[in-house]
Each structure stands twice: as structure tokens, then as C-alpha cells.
N, C-alpha and C positions, 0 to 999 in steps of 0.2 A: 569575597570580603577578606578572607584570610590572606589572599595574594596581595591585595592592596595594603593591608596592614604590614605584611612583611616588606613590601617595597618601601613603605614609609619608614619602617624601622631601619632598613638598609641605608636610606637617605640620611637619617639622623646619625647613624654610625659613621658614615663617610665624612659628614661635616665635622663630627667629633674628632676624627683622625686628622683632618686638615688643620683644625685648631691646635691639636697636639703638636704637629710638626712645627708650627710657628711658636708655640709657647715654650716647649721644652728647652731650647737653647737659652731662653730668658729666665728659666726657673731659678737658678742660683742667684742671679742679680735681683730678681723679684723677691725672693726670700730674704736676701740681705737688706733690702729696703724695708720690708715689713718689720724686721727686727728693730728698726729705728723707732717704730711707733707703737709696737705691742710688746709687752713683757711676757705674756703667756706663750711659752714656746710651743705648747700643744696646738694652740689656735693658729700660730704662724705656720706650723708644719702642715696642718690640713688645708689652710688657704693656698699653700704653694704645691700641695699634692692633691688638689681637688679632683683630678682626673682618675685617681685610683678607685674610689668608690663608684664613680660613674661608669668606669670600665666593668666593674663587677656587676652592676645593674644591667648593663648592655649584654654581658655574657649570659645572664639568667634569661633575659628576654629573647635573645637570638636562639638559645637552646630550646625554649618553649616554642618559639616560632617555627623551628625546623620540625617539630613533632607534627605540625599541621600540614606539612608537605607530603604529597603522595609518594614522591621519590627523593631520596637523599643520596647524593653521589659521595659515598664513603671512599676515601682513597688513603694513600700512605701518609699524607700529612695529618689527616684526622687521627689516624691510629697512633703515630709517633708523638705528635704534639699533645694529643689527649692523654696518652700514657705518661708523658713527662709531667704534665700539669697535675694529673691525678696522684702520681707518686710524690710530687712535690708537696701536695696538700697532706698526704699521709705522713711524709717525713716531718713536716712542720708540727703536726698534731701529736704524733706518737714517738718520734725519734729525737727531735730537737730537745735541748735542756728544758725549754719551756715553750708553751704554745705561742706566747707573744714574741719570743725571740725567733721561733720558727717562721711565723708569719712575716716578721720583718725580713728574715733571710729570703723568704719567697719573693718579697718585693724587689730585693736586690737581684736575685738570681734568675727568676722565672717570669717576672711580670711581662717582659717583652714578648715571650712566647705565648702568654695568655692573650695579648693583643693580636698576635698572628692567628690564634685559634678563632677569635671572634671574626676576623676577616674571612676565614674559611667558611663561616656559617652565614654570611650575608651575600647579597647580590651586588656584583660590581658591574658598572656600566663602562662602555667604551669611552676612553678619554680620561678616566679617573686617574690612571697612573701618570699621564703627562702633567696633569694639574698638580699632583702632589710632588712630583719630581721637580717641577718648576719652583714650587715654594721652597723645597729643601735647597736647591742650588742657589736661589736668590739669597737665602739666609746665609748659606756657606760663604758666598762671595762677600757679603756685608761684614760678617765676623772676621773674615780673613783680612779685609782692608783695615778693619779696626785693629787687628793684631799687629799690623805693620805700622799704622799711624801712632799707636800708643807708645811706641819706642821713642818718639820725640816729645812725648808729654812728660810732665813732672813725675818722678817716682812716687808710687803709692797715691796716684791722683784720685783714685776712688775714695781714699780716706779723707781727702779734702772735701769730698762731697757728702761725707757723713757715714760712709760704710767702713766697717772694721773687718779685718782678716779676710779681705777679698781683693782680687785684681792684681794687676801688674805691679811687681815689686815683692810679691809673696813667695815666689819660687825662683831659684837661681841655680845655675851650675857653676861652682866655684864663685867667680865674681861677675859672671854674665847672667843677667836676668832673662828669664824665659817669658815669651809672649803667651798670654792666655785669654786675651780679649774679654768676653763676658762669661767665660766658663770658670768652673771651680778651680781648675788647674791646667797646666800646659799639656799634660797627656790627654786630658779630656778634649781640648781643642784639637789636638793633632789627630786623634782617632776619629773625631767627628768629620774632619775634612777628608779623610782617606777615601770613603766611597764617592764623595762629591767630585774629587779629582778624576777618578776613573770614569765616572758617568760622563763628565764633561769631555774627557779625551775621546770617548766613543761617539759623543754627539758631534764633535769636530770632524772626526773621521767619516762618519756616515753622511753628514751634510755635505762634506767636500766631495765624496764619491757620487752623491746624487747630483751635485752641480756639474761635475765633470762630464756626466752623460750628456749634458746639454751644451757644454762649452769646454772643449778639451784644452784650451789655452789658459784656463782660469788658474790663478795662484791660490794655494791654500791659505797663505798669509793674508792675502787680500780679501778672500771670500769669507774667512772665519776669524778675522782680526780680533773682534771683541771677545769671542769665546776663547781664543788662544790666550789673550791677556788675562781673562778671568782665571783660566787654568794656572797660568804662571803665578798669579797673585796668590792663589790657594797653596801652591807648592812653596812659595816664598814664606807664607805664614806658617806652614807646617815646619819648615826648616828653622824658623825663629823660635819654635817651641823647644828645640833641642831634645825632642822625645826620641830616644833610641829605638824603642819598640815600633814607633810609627815610621822611622827611617827604614827599618828592616821590612815592615809591611809594604811600604811604598816600593822598595827595591824589588822584592819578590813579585809584586803585582806588575811592575814594569817589565820584568823578565818574561813573565807569562804572557803579558800583552804582546811583546815582541814575537813570541813563539806562535801565538794564535792569530795575530792580525797582519804581520808583515809577510807578504807573499814572496818577495825576492829573497832567495836563500842567502846570498852574500850580505844583503842589507840586514837580514834577520840576525845573522851571526855577528855582524858589526855592532848592532844595537845591544845584543846580549853581552858582547865583549866589553863595551863601554860601561855598561851597568855593573858588571862584575869588577872591572878595574876601579870604578868609583867606590864600591864596597871595600875593596882591598886597600884603597887609599885612606878611607876613613879608619880602617883597622890599624893601619900604620900610624896615623895621627893619634889614635888612642894609646899607642905605646911609644909616643915621641919622647925624646930626651927632655924636652921642655915640660915642666910640671903643669904649667898653665894650659898648654895645648892638649896634653894627654888627659888632664882632668876634664877639659871641656867636652871631650868625646867619650871618656870612660865614666864620667860623673863622680870621680873622686871617691870620697869616703862612702857616699850613698850606694856606690856599686858594691862595696863589701857588705853593707847591710842587706842589700837586695839578695846577694848570693847566700848570705847566712840564713835568711828567711826561707829561701828556696831549698837549701839543704835540709833544714828542719822539717819542712813539709814532705820532702822526698823520703826522709828517714821514717816519718810517721806512716806514710803509705806502705813502705817496705815492712815495717813492724806489723801493721795490720794484716798484710798478706801472709806473713809467717805465723802470727799468733791469734788473729781474730778474724776468721773468715766472714762472719756475719757483718761486722763493721766494715770490712773491706768491700763487701758486696753492696751494702745499702747505706754506708756512710754513717756519720755521727749526727746527722740532722742539719737542715738548713739553718744558716746563721752561725755556724761554728767555724767558718773560714771566710777569708775575704774581708770586705769593708765592714761587716757587722762586728768583727773582732775589735775594731778600734773603739767601738762604743762599750762593749761588754768587758774588754780587758782580758779575755781568755780565748783560746783557740789558735788558729794558724793564719797569719797573713802570708798566704802561699806565694804571692808575687807571680802567680800564673793562674789564668782562668781555668785551665784543665785540671790543675792540682786542686783548685778550690772545689770543682765539681766532684772529683773523686773522694775528697775528704768529707764534703757535705752530703752527697747523695750516692756515693760509692761507685763502683765499676758499672753497676746497673744504670744509674743515672747518666754517667759519662757516656755509656754506649748509646743510650737514647739520643743524647745531644749530638754525638758523632754521626749517627744515622741520619738525623735531621739535616746536619750540615752537608753530608754526602749527597742526599737527594736534592737539596737546594742548589748546590754547586753544579750537579749533573744537569738539572733542568735549566738553570740560568745560563750556563755556557752555550746552550742552544738558542735560547729565546732573548736573553738580555745580557750581553757580554760586559756592559758597564757595571751592572749590579753584581755579576759574577766576580769581576775583578775587585770590586769594593768589598764584597763578603770575604773573598780570599785574603785580601790585605789585612782586614780587621782580624780574621781568624789567626793569621800569622802573628800580628801584634799581641794577640791575647795569650800567646805562649809566654810572654814576659810580664804581663800585667793582668789585673782583673778587669779587662777592657769592657766586657759585657755587663759587669756588675756595678762599676762605679761611674758609668756614664749613661744615664737613662736617655739623654738627648740622642746619642748615637744608637743605642740598642733598640729603643722603641721606634725611632724614625726608620732605621734600616729594616726592621721586621715589618713595619707598615708597608714600605715599598716592595719588599719581597713578597708579602702576602697578596698585595694588589696585582703584582706581576704574575704570580702563580695563578690567581683567579682569572685574570684576563686570558692567559694561555689556555686554561681549561675551557673558558667560554668559546674561544676560537675553535678548539677541537670539537666541542659539542655542536657548534654551528656547521662545521664541515661535515660531521656525521649526518646531521639533519638534511643537508643539501644532497649528500651522497645517497641517503635512503630515498629521497624524493625522486632521484634519477633512476 
């Protein structure tokens, strides 16, 4: 009976995750439309964040459900993510300026890892990963196409449809408007597309290799034409966001892809050289004599604001290291850095996810996050190189922005895919051990 209930619960959780992947890219647009009809901001907020209390309920249920199991496979992910969530709750309650602010900071900073923890506690079936990836890639292609199409639409076209402070026309670099499709901002769109690009690149490569075994004369362009076009569309949309952090993440991801995927040494070095030359060219353009061109790639005055915020955060961390060991170790509490600061008006807009972590949850919390990223990258590079490259590129982009905190569509979606991939890998190993023991 307990087994059937756990299976039913796992089925509900997986359906919930599938709905989340579809809903999250639409969340900002959905919330903007709700604001047209409802004045109660609290009501609008919870209608557009309905999944958060449901996730909390699922967490309680799966924890209770796991107590009924005779054996629980406790591994590094349980320990690291569990410790991260537990410490985050303690930080929100006891260290943050107020519990409400701390819990809001938890939502920004650690909610995606909570989803990952739920996945670790449910049963995953073969084929679940492919279904969820297909949903994510389909949405990514659609929003990328829209990001390109919207550039020929009237400026602020969403405002003509009754939405305020949303959509194309809200963000620009100098006089060039940045594409943002249905996302809150251009950086959010760019970081959302990063993993999709690398997953699609690996799909093209693997399907081509599979087809080559049957027909050595087949052309990759002919056999994978639609997937190649989809990949190029997503790259084009990312470029039109003019998100420098995403550009760096994409470049680093492509370099690593060339290193691990291209077998011919000369071709590998050529690919790396071309990517490095492109990065150097963009750097030259950012320092070009023409103010218009240089501002386009350096982001003009906003670049100085970015650097100023970065310096203030670094100085704060240095000061804590020298004068306040306790705060340096455990932070000043969730909600005291990153996106939450824009609401409360005090704290540090660190302009870096890693600085945000060390300010909010200290070197202890940052260490837990880095351990989690290390093990995920180590496991994914063996089992799923597309996800590995996607996680790597996002982690690089997070050096320059609060990427994991201000983009729930990316953070939760990527943690869902990584959690399912990790669980499926564990299931394969368990089945292999069972077969080996039978022999």
C-alpha cells in the first residue's frame, strides 16, 4: 500500500514539474496581465506564484513518504542540498533582519535547490527526462523566434495591448533596444536560452553520429537541418539581447565543447582559436574610438554602475573577513543582497551571484553551493554533456549577474532537468548492480 501511494505521489510530482517548465517562462507575462484586472497586489502575487506553496506541500509529503521505505539511498546530493536548505531556513529565521525578508530571500536564492531536493526523494521513470527536455527546448525555440520577430513590431507593443512596464522597448544599450521576448528583461531571456543551446548542440551531434553508423555519406546539414536551424535561431535571439554575461557564458561553453567533443586535434585547436579570436574582437569593439560602437559592447554608463556595485560588495566581504568572522562565515541573512535589496532599499546589489551568496549566507553557504556545482558538473560531464555545458555556461554568466536569483524560469527549469538526469543515472546504476548480483 505504501509503495503504491509513493508511486502515486511521484507521478503527481512529475506532472507538477512538467507544468512548471511550461508555466515559468510565461510567469512575468501572466502576472502583468493579472495586474490589469486586480488591484490587490498580494492576490496577484500568489496567483502568479501558486507553485511555491504547492512545492512546500510536496516536500512535506515526499519526506513523510520516504520514512515508509525500508531503504533510502542517501548520497552526496541529499547531504549537500539538504544542508543548504536547512541552513537557508535557519538564516531566514535567525540571521536575516526579519523572518519575512529572510523567507523572501529564500525564495529568490534557494527555491530551485528545494525543487532539486524534492526530485531526489521521488521515483523517476525511464523517459521522464526526454519528455521534460522536449518541453523546455520547444519553449526555448518559441521564445527565441519571438525575440527575433518582435524587432519588426512597434516599439512598446505590449503597452498597446494594455501592459505597463513590460516587454520590448523597456531595456536598451545606448540607443539599441534589447530583445526580451516574454521575459522580464533581456538578461533573463539570454540566460534561459544558454542551456537550451548546448543541449540542442549535443542532440545534433549525437543524432548525426548515430545516423553516420548506418550511412557514411550522410550530410549533417541534411540530416539535422531543422535542429541546426533551431540552434541558430536561439543563438541569434541570445545575441539580440546584448547580454554580456550570456556572451561570456556562451563563449566559455563553446570552448569547453570544442575541447571535449572535437576529436581531431587540429580541428579542435582551430575551433578554440576562432572562439578566442571572436572574444578578442568583441573586446576591441568595446574599446573602439566610436562612442556608439564602444557603448554597444561596454554598455556605457551602466557598466560603471555595475563596477561600482561590484566594488562595494567586494569591499564589504573584505571588511567582514578582517573584522567580523561570524558574519563572514554565516552571512548577514537571506534577503540582504541581490534582487531583494531593490524592494527593501538597503543591502548590497552585488552584481554577482557568488558575492550575493557570500554576503547572504557567508563562506559556509557559498562552500555548500560550490560543492553542489562541483558534483553536478562532475557527474553530468560523464552522463549528459549537453546539461553539463548548459550548467557551466550559466555558472560563468552568474559571475557577473544574480543569474540564479532573478530568473526563476532558468533556475527552476535547469534544476528540474539536472535532478531528473541525476535520478535516472542512479536508477541505471542500481539496475546494473541488480543484474550483476543475479549473475
